[in-house]
N, C-alpha and C positions, 0 to 999 in steps of 0.2 A: 900681263895677259895670261890666260889659262892655256896651257899647251893643248894642241889639237888632239893628241893621244888621250888626254884626260877627258876632253869633251866627247870624243868618240866612244870611250869606255862608258861614260854616263848614259849616252844615247842608247847604246846597245843593251845596257842592263836595266833600263827603265821603260815602262809602257806609258805612253802619253795619257791614257785614260787614268792611270794611277796618279800621275802628277797633277793633271787638271782637276781630277775628282776631289783633290784636297781643298779646292777653292770654289768649285762650281758643282752644283747638283747635276749629275749626268743621268740620262735615261737611254736605254737601248731602243733604236728604231731600225729594224731589220738587222743588217750587219754593222751598222754605224752607231756611234754614241752621239747624243745631242745634249746641249745645255744652253742656258741663257748667257748672253754676253755680260760679264760683270761691269762693263764700262758704259752700258746704255740701259735705258729703262724699258727694255723689251718685255713683252708678256708672252710671246710665242717665239720659239727658235726658228 
């Protein structure tokens, strides 16, 4: 198992938008980012 300290370090040094943005096209909506779920056939977020 990965040590909690390692997980905490990764979480602190990474922005979720950067991680998810590698797999999902994100668009800014106000102060949030939105994108389509990669596991469903959605057409609108």
